[in-house]
C-alpha positions, 0 to 999 in steps of 0.5 A: 494746747490747753483745753481751757484756752480752746473753750475760752476762745470758742465762748468768746467767738460764740458770744460775739457772734450772738451779740452781733446777730442780735444787734445787726440790722435784719429788716424784712424785704417788705419793710426794706421796700416800705422804709427805703431811704429812711433811717429808723435805727430805734425801730431796727434795734427793737426788731433785732432784739425781738428776733434774737429773743424769738430765736432763744424762745425756741429752746426755753421750756414752755412752763418757764415761758409762761411764768416769765410772761405772767411776771411781765404782765404783772410788772406792767412791762417795765421799760417796755420789755416784752417776752422776746426782749427779756429772753434776749437780755437774759441770754446776753447777760449769761453769755457775758458772765460765762465768757468772763469766767472762761477767760479766767480759766474756771469752766465750772464757775463759767457754767454757774455764772452763766446760769446766774446771769440767765436768771438774774433778770427774773429777780429784777422783774419780780422786784418791779412786780412787787413794787407795782403791786404795793403801789396799787394796794396803797392807791386802792382805797383812795381810788375807790373813794373817788369812784364812790363820789363819782357814782353818788354824783350821778355817773354810771359805773363806766363813766365813773371808771373813765373819770377816775382813770383819766384824772389819776396816775399810777399802775392802778390807773393804767389797769383801769384804762386797760379795762376801759379799752377792753370794754371798748373792744367789745368785752363785757364789763364783768369779763374785763374786770375779772381780767384785771383781777387776774393780771394784778393778783391782788386779794384786796382788788379781787374782793372789790371787783367781786363785790361790784359784780355781785352788787350789779347782779342783785341790784345793790346800790354800787355806791354803798358797796364801794363805801363798804369796800373802801372802809375794809381796805383802809382797815387792812392798810392800817393793819399792814402799817402796824405790822411793819412798825412792829417788825421795825425793832427786830430789823434794826437790832442787827445794824445797831449791834454791828455798826452803832454799838461798836462806835459808841463803845469806842467814843465812851470807853476809848479815852478811859482805855487810853488813860489806863494804858498811859498810867500803867506805862508811866509806872 
């Protein structure tokens, strides 16, 4: 029997078994007694996926796990993904692509596509992280202005943070809410703000937080500090917009030459070419 057929059949059985193991209900004895007679398929599915991801986690190097976890935190856990669920998705995608390649009789391609399928979810998480960072970077000046208005109106910094976090939406508002939750849990304000900086890794936000911490230590009015930081961030946002506008002609050159110019030449020179061809043909 051909070795490729054997490998393909083995991979199919292994992938089907892995998918079944990931999706089959596996409630613990305590949860089975607690939820006896209740149908909670959503919770069971989450537990199954987490169990599968936890099993895969044992075979993944720790540096890779640390990087994935940092990416998930910075991306805001898109679609409710945590590290075990992300590992489960990565493994299943790699298995599916690898099995399909083995069925086509391409063992080397199966290995390549399996690795590609395992790492492609990381690209998606990185894209979500970049979008979230861009949204926070764009919202930072307006939110700092709101903090300035609240502080100038007589609110303390904690009350101003609570007011802004409750009256706005977006990733930056979520991070402020996380800071308030950490402070309610007993974490110092400076430590909670520094933790937000580590989660977001935005230079603009880091500059604002460090300025606030220094202003509190040295007794500088917080409203003045926020106003100066807001002006600097707005200047940086304007510079980024001008930089994007300057890059636009270079980016649009390739699609113009590839798609627009040929169509334009056909419209302008096509009739003349037809007439010349008809004239030579008539002679």
